[in-house]
C-alpha positions as CSV (number, residue, x, y, z in Angstrom):
1,Q,0.0,0.0,0.0
2,G,1.0,3.6,-0.4
3,Q,0.5,6.6,1.9
4,L,1.0,10.3,1.8
5,V,2.5,12.4,4.6
6,E,2.3,16.2,4.6
7,S,4.5,18.7,6.4
8,G,5.1,22.4,6.5
9,G,1.9,23.8,7.8
10,G,1.8,26.4,10.6
11,L,0.9,30.0,11.5
12,V,2.0,32.8,9.2
13,Q,1.2,36.5,9.0
14,P,-0.8,38.0,6.0
15,G,1.6,38.6,3.1
16,G,3.9,35.8,4.3
17,S,5.0,32.6,2.6
18,L,4.9,29.0,3.5
19,R,6.0,25.8,1.7
20,L,4.1,22.5,2.1
21,S,5.6,19.1,1.3
22,C,3.9,15.8,0.7
23,A,5.9,12.6,0.4
24,A,4.5,9.3,-0.9
25,S,5.8,6.2,0.6
26,G,5.2,2.4,0.5
27,S,5.4,-0.1,-2.3
28,I,4.9,2.4,-5.0
29,F,5.4,1.5,-8.6
30,S,4.2,4.7,-10.2
31,I,2.5,8.0,-9.4
32,N,0.2,9.7,-11.8
33,A,-1.3,13.1,-10.9
34,M,-0.6,14.7,-7.5
35,G,-2.3,17.7,-6.0
36,W,-3.3,19.9,-3.1
37,Y,-6.8,20.5,-1.8
38,R,-8.0,22.6,1.2
39,Q,-10.9,22.8,3.5
40,A,-11.6,26.0,5.4
41,P,-13.7,25.9,8.6
42,G,-17.4,25.4,7.8
43,K,-16.7,24.9,4.1
44,G,-16.3,22.0,1.7
45,R,-13.0,20.7,0.4
46,E,-11.8,22.5,-2.7
47,L,-9.0,22.1,-5.3
48,V,-6.0,24.3,-4.9
49,A,-3.6,22.9,-7.5
50,T,-2.7,19.8,-9.4
51,I,0.3,18.5,-11.3
52,T,0.6,15.6,-13.7
53,S,3.5,13.2,-13.9
54,G,4.7,15.2,-16.9
55,G,4.6,18.5,-15.0
56,S,1.5,20.1,-16.4
57,T,-0.2,22.2,-13.7
58,N,-3.6,23.5,-12.9
59,Y,-4.6,26.1,-10.3
60,A,-7.7,27.4,-8.6
61,D,-8.4,31.0,-9.7
62,S,-8.1,32.2,-6.1
63,V,-4.4,31.1,-5.9
64,K,-3.1,31.8,-9.4
65,G,0.0,33.9,-9.3
66,R,0.5,33.3,-5.6
67,F,0.9,29.5,-5.2
68,T,3.2,27.2,-7.2
69,I,2.9,23.5,-7.3
70,S,5.9,21.3,-8.2
71,R,7.1,17.7,-7.8
72,D,10.2,15.7,-7.5
73,N,9.5,12.4,-9.1
74,A,12.7,10.8,-7.8
75,K,11.6,11.5,-4.3
76,N,7.9,10.9,-4.9
77,T,7.2,14.3,-3.4
78,V,4.9,17.2,-4.3
79,Y,5.4,20.7,-3.0
80,L,3.2,23.8,-2.7
81,Q,4.9,27.1,-2.4
82,M,2.5,29.7,-1.1
83,T,3.3,33.4,-1.2
84,S,1.3,36.6,-0.5
85,L,-0.9,34.6,1.9
86,K,-4.2,36.0,2.9
87,P,-6.5,35.2,5.9
88,E,-8.9,33.5,3.5
89,D,-6.1,30.9,2.7
90,T,-6.6,29.6,6.2
91,A,-7.5,25.9,5.9
92,V,-6.5,22.4,6.4
93,Y,-4.4,21.5,3.3
94,Y,-4.6,17.9,2.0
95,C,-2.3,16.2,-0.4
96,N,-3.8,13.9,-3.0
97,A,-2.2,11.4,-5.4
98,D,-3.1,8.6,-7.8
99,L,-0.8,5.8,-6.8
100,L,0.0,2.5,-8.5
101,V,1.5,0.1,-5.9
102,F,3.3,-3.1,-6.8
103,G,0.9,-6.0,-7.5
104,A,-2.1,-3.7,-8.2
105,V,-3.8,-3.5,-11.5
106,R,-5.1,0.1,-11.3
107,Y,-4.2,3.4,-9.7
108,L,-5.8,4.3,-6.4
109,E,-6.6,7.7,-5.1
110,V,-4.9,8.4,-1.8
111,W,-5.2,11.3,0.6
112,G,-2.9,12.6,3.3
113,Q,-3.9,13.4,6.8
114,G,-3.9,17.1,6.3
115,T,-1.8,20.0,7.6
116,L,-3.2,23.2,9.1
117,V,-2.3,26.5,7.6
118,T,-3.4,29.6,9.6
119,V,-2.9,33.1,8.2
120,S,-3.4,35.6,10.9
121,S,-1.7,38.7,12.4
């Protein structure tokens, strides 16, 4: 099986920056798309950014120009560089990936446990 572990969340002031990391581990044969989602208090989970195995990216309009998603395929890790953070970016951020583990016949969607990002002065 495969799992995702996020790190890098915390408290940051408005206008500040933060970098999230998400490492996939386990008996992984291949990783397709990876991405970040977030869930603010009292709201549903929403897409933040995704990146394909080839490096194509997609962003929510609310984070375009401020957030950058990237991945290191050799380390099975995806990153989210967040800049110009706003209070409305406060949320639990979840990593997501389509993993193919050894012995499996199809990709499975896996979620991390989430990391809290709080933007406040």
